PATIGU-163442 format. One line per 8 residues: their letters; for each residue x, y, z of N, C-alpha, C. Coordinates in nm, 4 decimals. Layout:
<nodes>
a> X/Y/Z/X/Y/Z/X/Y/Z; ...
</nodes>
This chain:
<nodes>
xxxxxxxx> 0.0842/-0.1181/0.0000/0.0000/0.0000/0.0000/0.0890/0.1247/0.0000; 0.0610/0.2187/-0.0891/0.1427/0.3390/-0.0917/0.0834/0.4457/0.0001; 0.1669/0.5368/0.0374/0.1303/0.6437/0.1300/0.0354/0.7413/0.0615; -0.0446/0.8127/0.1408/-0.1309/0.9151/0.0812/-0.0478/1.0314/0.0265; -0.1035/1.0982/-0.0702/-0.0382/1.2151/-0.1291/-0.0904/1.3386/-0.0563; -0.0024/1.4269/-0.0161/-0.0493/1.5475/0.0531/-0.1408/1.6313/-0.0361; -0.2403/1.6902/0.0258/-0.3281/1.7829/-0.0450/-0.2793/1.9263/-0.0269; -0.1869/1.9444/0.0681/-0.1315/2.0771/0.0955/0.0158/2.0627/0.1350
xxxxxxxx> 0.0990/2.1432/0.0738/0.2409/2.1513/0.1087/0.2714/2.2987/0.1297; 0.3202/2.3318/0.2479/0.3481/2.4724/0.2784/0.4777/2.4814/0.3585; 0.5642/2.5730/0.3178/0.6881/2.5962/0.3910/0.6711/2.7178/0.4806; 0.6902/2.6981/0.6102/0.6856/2.8060/0.7087/0.8285/2.8587/0.7230; 0.8563/2.9681/0.6560/0.9931/3.0191/0.6458/1.0519/3.0572/0.7819; 0.9761/3.1263/0.8646/1.0275/3.1689/0.9954/1.0644/3.0486/1.0827; 0.9780/2.9487/1.0859/1.0015/2.8293/1.1682/1.0928/2.7283/1.0981; 1.1173/2.7501/0.9680/1.1955/2.6556/0.8864/1.1356/2.5155/0.8942
xxxxxxxx> 1.0045/2.5062/0.8694/0.9330/2.3790/0.8738/0.8476/2.3613/0.7485; 0.8498/2.2395/0.6949/0.7657/2.2027/0.5819/0.6418/2.1352/0.6384; 0.5247/2.1891/0.6046/0.3994/2.1304/0.6523/0.3351/2.0507/0.5402; 0.2987/1.9282/0.5735/0.2286/1.8402/0.4803/0.0890/1.8158/0.5366; -0.0129/1.8502/0.4592/-0.1509/1.8283/0.5007/-0.2141/1.7218/0.4133; -0.2967/1.6385/0.4745/-0.3587/1.5269/0.4043/-0.5110/1.5385/0.4047; -0.5751/1.4716/0.3108/-0.7201/1.4801/0.2924/-0.7982/1.4402/0.4167; -0.7427/1.3527/0.4994/-0.8147/1.3081/0.6197/-0.8005/1.4060/0.7362
xxxxxxxx> -0.7352/1.5201/0.7111/-0.7212/1.6222/0.8140/-0.5897/1.6174/0.8909; -0.5139/1.5099/0.8748/-0.3839/1.5034/0.9428/-0.2869/1.6025/0.8798; -0.1999/1.6533/0.9636/-0.1001/1.7496/0.9192/0.0284/1.7227/0.9961; 0.1410/1.7326/0.9275/0.2715/1.7094/0.9890/0.3621/1.8255/0.9534; 0.4417/1.8679/1.0508/0.5423/1.9712/1.0267/0.6801/1.9101/1.0468; 0.7609/1.9183/0.9436/0.8951/1.8606/0.9444/0.9958/1.9730/0.9310; 1.0893/1.9800/1.0252/1.1890/2.0871/1.0178/1.2811/2.0648/0.8988; 1.3321/2.1756/0.8465/1.4279/2.1673/0.7362/1.5509/2.0888/0.7803
xxxxxxxx> 1.5904/2.1057/0.9045/1.7051/2.0305/0.9565/1.6781/1.8805/0.9494; 1.5607/1.8393/0.9963/1.5224/1.6979/0.9941/1.5228/1.6447/0.8503; 1.4652/1.7205/0.7595/1.4623/1.6782/0.6195/1.6030/1.6719/0.5606; 1.6875/1.7663/0.5962/1.8242/1.7705/0.5416/1.9073/1.6519/0.5901; 1.8985/1.6214/0.7188/1.9813/1.5119/0.7716/1.9284/1.3751/0.7291; 1.8034/1.3704/0.6818/1.7450/1.2457/0.6320/1.7272/1.2497/0.4802; 1.8091/1.3295/0.4136/1.8006/1.3390/0.2680/1.8153/1.2010/0.2044; 1.7321/1.1725/0.1043/1.7428/1.0435/0.0363/1.8581/1.0364/-0.0641
xxxxxxxx> 1.9410/1.1388/-0.0697/2.0500/1.1422/-0.1678/2.1603/1.0423/-0.1322; 2.2304/0.9985/-0.2324/2.3450/0.9098/-0.2111/2.4539/0.9816/-0.1325; 2.4616/1.1131/-0.1459/2.5595/1.1928/-0.0726/2.5411/1.1758/0.0792; 2.4170/1.1598/0.1232/2.3858/1.1436/0.2656/2.3719/0.9962/0.3025; 2.2930/0.9243/0.2280/2.2629/0.7845/0.2605/2.3710/0.6869/0.2170; 2.4562/0.7313/0.1259/2.5570/0.6409/0.0732/2.4904/0.5372/-0.0160; 2.5593/0.4271/-0.0346/2.5049/0.3192/-0.1168/2.4744/0.1983/-0.0305; 2.4501/0.2226/0.0969/2.4178/0.1192/0.1939/2.4418/0.1749/0.3334
xxxxxxxx> 2.3928/0.1050/0.4373/2.4035/0.1575/0.5734/2.5473/0.1861/0.6177; 2.6419/0.1098/0.5669/2.7818/0.1274/0.6073/2.8475/0.2488/0.5429; 2.7848/0.3045/0.4394/2.8450/0.4177/0.3708/2.7679/0.5485/0.3932; 2.6654/0.5453/0.4789/2.5899/0.6671/0.5099/2.6821/0.7667/0.5802; 2.6615/0.8954/0.5535/2.7438/1.0003/0.6134/2.6586/1.0791/0.7126; 2.6993/1.0771/0.8379/2.6281/1.1506/0.9422/2.6349/1.2997/0.9115; 2.5202/1.3630/0.9072/2.5116/1.5062/0.8775/2.5187/1.5837/1.0088; 2.6113/1.6755/1.0167/2.6312/1.7538/1.1384/2.6203/1.9023/1.1061
xxxxxxxx> 2.5973/1.9824/1.2091/2.5956/2.1271/1.1924/2.4804/2.1812/1.1109; 2.3673/2.1110/1.1086/2.2546/2.1505/1.0228/2.1419/2.2217/1.0979; 2.1668/2.2628/1.2208/2.0609/2.3192/1.3044/1.9881/2.4368/1.2396; 2.0575/2.5201/1.1649/1.9970/2.6418/1.1115/1.9678/2.6353/0.9619; 1.9769/2.5173/0.9029/1.9515/2.5050/0.7595/1.8041/2.5349/0.7303; 1.7811/2.5910/0.6145/1.6447/2.6202/0.5703/1.6279/2.5777/0.4259; 1.5085/2.6008/0.3741/1.4801/2.5722/0.2336/1.4760/2.7023/0.1564; 1.5353/2.7007/0.0381/1.5253/2.8192/-0.0460/1.4288/2.7964/-0.1621
xxxxxxxx> 1.3976/2.6705/-0.1918/1.3012/2.6415/-0.2976/1.2520/2.4973/-0.2846; 1.1329/2.4749/-0.3376/1.0721/2.3417/-0.3420/1.0151/2.3266/-0.4828; 1.0496/2.2181/-0.5493/0.9920/2.1922/-0.6804/0.9308/2.0527/-0.6820; 0.8172/2.0426/-0.7487/0.7533/1.9114/-0.7614/0.8162/1.8379/-0.8781; 0.8387/1.7088/-0.8585/0.8949/1.6242/-0.9626/0.7871/1.5248/-1.0036; 0.7319/1.5449/-1.1209/0.6221/1.4590/-1.1652/0.5086/1.4620/-1.0647; 0.4450/1.3478/-1.0475/0.3350/1.3353/-0.9517/0.3762/1.2545/-0.8298; 0.5061/1.2323/-0.8135/0.5481/1.1379/-0.7114/0.6461/1.1917/-0.6076
xxxxxxxx> 0.6988/1.3128/-0.6253/0.8047/1.3554/-0.5344/0.8218/1.5069/-0.5329; 0.8967/1.5504/-0.4322/0.9423/1.6887/-0.4225/1.0938/1.6897/-0.4264; 1.1484/1.7939/-0.4853/1.2913/1.8178/-0.4778/1.3074/1.9387/-0.3864; 1.3821/1.9211/-0.2793/1.4030/2.0272/-0.1824/1.5394/2.0902/-0.2062; 1.5397/2.2214/-0.2157/1.6626/2.2972/-0.2393/1.6969/2.3678/-0.1079; 1.7988/2.3185/-0.0398/1.8368/2.3720/0.0903/1.9300/2.4912/0.0741; 1.9278/2.5795/0.1723/2.0101/2.7002/0.1614/2.1585/2.6759/0.1874; 2.1963/2.5524/0.2200/2.3389/2.5200/0.2311/2.3932/2.4662/0.0981
xxxxxxxx> 2.3081/2.4690/-0.0065/2.3494/2.4236/-0.1389/2.3093/2.2815/-0.1714; 2.2663/2.2044/-0.0729/2.2267/2.0649/-0.0981/2.0936/2.0632/-0.1722; 2.0891/1.9927/-0.2852/1.9623/1.9808/-0.3581/1.9542/1.8505/-0.4365; 2.0258/1.7493/-0.3903/2.0175/1.6196/-0.4568/1.9292/1.5274/-0.3744; 1.8674/1.4341/-0.4390/1.7761/1.3417/-0.3721/1.6328/1.3869/-0.3898; 1.5486/1.2938/-0.4278/1.4066/1.3227/-0.4446/1.3297/1.2664/-0.3255; 1.2466/1.3498/-0.2679/1.1643/1.3113/-0.1538/1.0293/1.2636/-0.2074; 1.0166/1.1326/-0.2280/0.8908/1.0775/-0.2790/0.7814/1.0968/-0.1749
xxxxxxxx> 0.6551/1.0913/-0.2211/0.5435/1.1036/-0.1261/0.5526/0.9942/-0.0209; 0.5892/0.8728/-0.0604/0.6040/0.7623/0.0358/0.7113/0.7939/0.1391; 0.8252/0.8459/0.0929/0.9356/0.8761/0.1844/0.8984/0.9905/0.2789; 0.8342/1.0943/0.2281/0.7923/1.2052/0.3137/0.6919/1.1584/0.4197; 0.5989/1.0731/0.3793/0.5002/1.0231/0.4747/0.5689/0.9385/0.5825; 0.6640/0.8559/0.5407/0.7401/0.7748/0.6370/0.8155/0.8655/0.7341; 0.8808/0.9699/0.6826/0.9503/1.0640/0.7700/0.8530/1.1311/0.8671; 0.7330/1.1612/0.8196/0.6340/1.2296/0.9035/0.5837/1.1394/1.0167
xxxxxxxx> 0.5411/1.0202/0.9835/0.4790/0.9349/1.0866/0.5819/0.8728/1.1810; 0.7073/0.8682/1.1394/0.8127/0.8111/1.2244/0.9086/0.9171/1.2767; 0.8652/1.0417/1.2734/0.9515/1.1536/1.3067/1.0170/1.1414/1.4448; 0.9412/1.1067/1.5463/0.9972/1.0988/1.6817/1.1087/0.9948/1.6909; 1.0843/0.8768/1.6364/1.1840/0.7691/1.6427/1.3073/0.8021/1.5594; 1.2862/0.8537/1.4385/1.3996/0.8871/1.3519/1.4835/1.0000/1.4112; 1.4171/1.0981/1.4719/1.4905/1.2105/1.5314/1.5722/1.1627/1.6510; 1.5125/1.0793/1.7354/1.5843/1.0253/1.8514/1.7062/0.9447/1.8056
xxxxxxxx> 1.6907/0.8671/1.7000/1.8010/0.7870/1.6466/1.9122/0.8784/1.5942; 1.8749/0.9851/1.5265/1.9731/1.0808/1.4756/2.0494/1.1466/1.5910; 1.9778/1.1903/1.6941/2.0438/1.2534/1.8086/2.1397/1.1570/1.8779; 2.1028/1.0305/1.8855/2.1893/0.9277/1.9454/2.3154/0.9093/1.8612; 2.3012/0.9068/1.7290/2.4174/0.8935/1.6411/2.5114/1.0132/1.6567; 2.4542/1.1331/1.6685/2.5370/1.2513/1.6914/2.6142/1.2373/1.8220; 2.5431/1.1980/1.9270/2.6064/1.1830/2.0583/2.7179/1.0792/2.0533; 2.6895/0.9650/1.9916/2.7899/0.8582/1.9816/2.9138/0.9031/1.9049
xxxxxxxx> 2.8940/0.9919/1.8065/3.0052/1.0408/1.7250/3.0738/1.1621/1.7873; 3.0188/1.2124/1.8983/3.0740/1.3336/1.9582/3.0551/1.4543/1.8684; 2.9486/1.4519/1.7900/2.9202/1.5580/1.6931/2.8050/1.6449/1.7430; 2.7745/1.7486/1.6672/2.6745/1.8451/1.7107/2.5833/1.8882/1.5969; 2.4651/1.9321/1.6352/2.3720/1.9947/1.5416/2.4172/2.1362/1.5084; 2.4951/2.1950/1.5962/2.5417/2.3330/1.5795/2.6457/2.3395/1.4676; 2.6351/2.4413/1.3825/2.7371/2.4572/1.2779/2.8683/2.5057/1.3381; 2.9756/2.4761/1.2713/3.1053/2.5290/1.3121/3.1120/2.6734/1.2679
xxxxxxx> 3.1535/2.7620/1.3544/3.1630/2.9029/1.3201/3.0287/2.9726/1.3260; 3.0230/3.0871/1.2646/2.9018/3.1695/1.2641/2.8230/3.1398/1.1373; 2.6923/3.1004/1.1514/2.6147/3.0751/1.0285/2.5904/3.2039/0.9507; 2.6207/3.2029/0.8230/2.6005/3.3191/0.7365/2.4905/3.2861/0.6368; 2.4042/3.3823/0.6151/2.2976/3.3673/0.5158/2.3189/3.4715/0.4067; 2.2965/3.4345/0.2809/2.3093/3.5332/0.1745/2.2059/3.6435/0.1903; 2.2445/3.7649/0.1560/2.1540/3.8807/0.1693/2.0862/3.9067/0.0366
</nodes>
């Protein structure tokens, strides 16, 4: 069974959250940071669990653009330059309904690696 397709997609720029609304009234807000660290791209996921690259320093990342790819996915363009990987409706729904568990797992991986969500240095945004 495939996941439902959102009837509403809205980016809350101030909160840096992507909101997905569904026909049954459910709505999920996913932070840009969460979406960035769980990017489906090979750059992040690698070509298997042993080659995945832990994403660090993404606390303040945002989205600069969102484009729909066919009828099956979104391409998210992050303000750190990352824009590879297609977020299928199935993948976005999985990220939404499993958000608490996936986020806890990510925080544990950061802790185990002695890494941080905080970027190194001062975050700069283009004017």
